[in-house]
N, C-alpha and C positions, 0 to 999 in steps of 0.2 A: 197775186195768188198767194194766200197765206199758207205758209209752209212752215212749221216749227214741229220737228221729230225728234223727241228725246228718246233714247234708247240706251241700254245697258249692253255691253259686250263683254260677256264672261267665256274666257278660253280656258278650259280647265282639263288638263290631261291626266287621267288617273287610270293606274294598271289595275285596281279592282274596282268593280261596278256594283259590288253587294254592298249592303248596311251591316257588315259583320264588325261588331264593336264590342271591343272587351272593357267591361266596366267591372268585372271582378277578377278572380282568378280562372274563370271559366268563359269561354267564348261563345256569345249567344248572337242568334239572327234576330234583328230586329226591324220593325217597319217604321215608316215616315208617312205622316198626313202630306199628301200630295199638294194639297192646298197651300202649304208653307214653301213651296218651290219658288224662288225668284230672289229679289234684291229688298231688303226692309229698311226703311229709314225711321229714324226716332222723330216722332211728332214734335217732342219739345226743344231739340236740339237743330234737327235736320241734318244730322249726321248720320252715315250708314251704320245699322246696327249689325248687320249679317247677311250673306249670300249662301243659299241653299241652292245645290244642283240636284240633277235627278237621280245621281247616284249617292244620295245622302252624304255627300261631303261639300265644304265649302269653307269660307272664311268669315272671320268675326272683327268687324270696326276695323277693317285695313290691315289686320295683322299679316305678317308673313307665314304664320302657322296654318297647318291644315287641320281641320276639325271635321268629326263627323255627327250628324244629327238623326235622332231618332226620335219617335212619339210613343207614349204606353199610357192609356188611361187617362188622358187630358193633360198628360205631362210631356213637356219637351225636354230632352235630354241633349247637352250639347258637350262632345268629349274631345278634347285636345289630344290628336294622335301622337304617339310615342311617349307622351307623358302619362297620358290615361287620366288626366284631371277631367273631373266632371262638373257642368253647371246645369242645374236643372230647375224647373218650376213650371207651376200650371200656366197653360195658355188658354187664349179663346180667341175664336176668328168671327168677324164679321164683315161681309163684303171684303174690302181691301184694307182693313185695319186688323192688326195684330195685337192683342195684350198679353205679354209675357213678363213674369215676374213685376206686376203693376205699373209696368212701361208701356205706352202705346206706340206702335209701328204702322206704318204705311208702306205699300208697295211703291216703287219707284215709278216716277210717272212725269210727263211734261208738263212744264209749269208757265211757259210764257209763250207767246204768239207774236208773229212779227208779219210784214207784208213784203209780197212781190220777190221772194225768195223761198227755197226749201230748207229751211235751216235745222240743224240739230245740235242743241247744247248736249253735248255728250259728257257724262262723268263716268266711263266705263273701267270697269276692273278687269284685267285680263290676269288671271289664274293659271299658270302652267305647273301641274304637280305629278309626282309619281309616288305611289306608294306599293311595295311587293313584300310578302313576309320573308321570302327568304333572300336576304340581301347579299349571300355569297355567292350563290351558284346562279339564282337569276337577280340581277341589278341592273337599272338603268338610272342615268343620271342626265340631267339638264343643264344648260349652260346658254348664255347669251353669246359665246364665243366659241369657234372651231377647237382651240386649243385647250378649253375646259380647264382655264386657268381658276375659274371660280366655278366649281360644279355644285349642283344642289338637288334636292328633290321637289323643290317649289321655287317657282318663278312668279313673281307678283309686281304688276305694273298698272299704276294709276295714271289716268289721262282725263284732261278736263280741257276741251275746247268747242269752238263753234263749228259747226260743219254746214256747208250748204251743197246740195246736189250738183254734180259734175256729170261729165261724159268719160265713159273710158278712154278715150283718145287723150284726156289730158293728165293721166297718170305717168309718171316719169318711167324711164327705161331701167333704171337701177334698181327696181325695188326689191330684188333678192341678193343686193350687193352691199348691204349694211346690216350690220348685225345689231340686234336689240330693237328697243323701240325708234322707230323714224318716220314718225307721223308728218304728212306734208298737209299741203292746203286742201283740205275737205276731204281727206281720208285717213285712215289708220291703218298702219304698218307694222308687223312685228315681225322679227327673225330670231329663231333660238335653235338650237342643237339637240338632238337625243342620241345617247351613246349608250352601247352595251357595255358595262362596265362588270359583268359577272364573268362567270367561268364556263357557263354553257350558249351553245349556239341556240336561237331561239327565233320564233315567228311573232311577230305581234299584229292585232287589229288595231284599227283605229275606226273611230266615227265621229262626225262632225253633224251636230243638230241644234235646231232651236227650241228655245223653252220661253214661255213666260210672254207670247205673242200677244199684241193687243192692237187694234185698228188695222188689221191686215197690214202691218207694217213691212213685213218680209216679200210684200208684193213687189217692192221697188229695191231693195237691198241686194246689193253684188257681193260675191264672196270670192275672191281669188285665193287658190292654195298652192303654193309651190312645194313642190317634195323633190329634193336634191334637183332644182333647176327646172324642172318640168312643172309648167303651170296650166291650171284648168279654171275658169271662170264658172262660177255656178248662181244658178238663179231659180225661182220656182217657176213653174209652168205657165206660159203665158194665159192671162184672165180670160181670153177669147175661146181657149181650149185647142189651140193651133199646135201646142207642142213647145219645144223651148224658145226660149227669147233668142233673138241673133246673138250669135257668137257665144253662148252659153251652153251649159250641161244643165238638166233639169235636176231639182232636187230630186231625191229618190221618193219621198213623201213630203206633205206638207210641212213637216217639222224635220225630217232628215235630210241634211244636207246632201252627205256623201259618205262613204264608208268603204274601207279597203284592208288589204294585208301586205306585211313585208316580210317576205321568208327568208330563210337562212342569214339571219342577222347575227353575225360573228361577234364573237369577244374584243372588243376594240373598235369595233365598227361604229361609224357615225351617219345619222341621217340628219339632213336640214330641212328646216319647215319655214315659211315664211306665209303669214296670213294678211291678206289685205282686204279691207272692209270700206265700201263706199255707197251713196245713194245713188242711184242711176237716174240722171234728168232726163233721158230720151226715153225711159220707160212709160208707156202709156198710162201705167198704174201711179205713177207719180203726181198724184193728185192732192187736192186738200182733204179728202177724206181721211187720209193718213195722219193728219195733225194731231197730236197727243198720243200716237202710238208708242209703243216701246217693247224691246225684245232683250231676250238674252242669247248667246251663242256658246256653245260648250263642244269640248272635244275631248273624246275618252281614247285612252290606249290601253290594251289588254295585251299581257304577255300569253303566248300560248305553247306549253312546254312541248 
């Protein structure tokens, strides 16, 4: 069975969901051409140009800095947050090709096929970021370790590995016991911590969702989300319409995986997250039709005052 599944995993945790970008002394609301959402690769060099998420933020060329993106009258603006440095230029879209500042880009896609195994050549970008206007009263920080020896508003991890479909039973038991990036054979795993470093007790909402799906790749993907040690496996509704796949909770919609809220998050309190992603070989939908598919996964955090 031919099975090459190349997909991009983008985990982006952002406190602000709007495209509110300051490009002058005044803050204005801007919009984004939704066709630009995804990861764009330079055609001439094959390296990543930028990744744009549905909240109009993302990263550029593997940088650990966070950017906002918006479009206006055929012009794409890329704004580096905090410094407010702006790059802009005319853009044109045709099919999966983007021309920006006379450079051609194409969306990430599978580029090879093999036989007899379900393979995924993954070059995922995991971006975990926070942005909040009032950094004193309402402040969240991220870290790959519970002691927050190094704390940041942005975590950025790049992974490149070949991945074969597996069964959930093959996953190790210590997935939530190792900090940071700890991928294993044929699965992706990442653990990080979220801390209330502000002065006020807050409630925050979270939502994990898929973007940029092609070839129905989401039919066979499994996502396990740990929150402070308690985990749930998520999968798309069974294609035969009978409900949840065995041992899973259904995606809320075709694209929204899960959402929830953490209330009374007090100053100094920490929440631990682990995200595990694999291709479930026992899923009836893990078939040749998924070859060449790709998708991105994002997760947003929003503070509720």
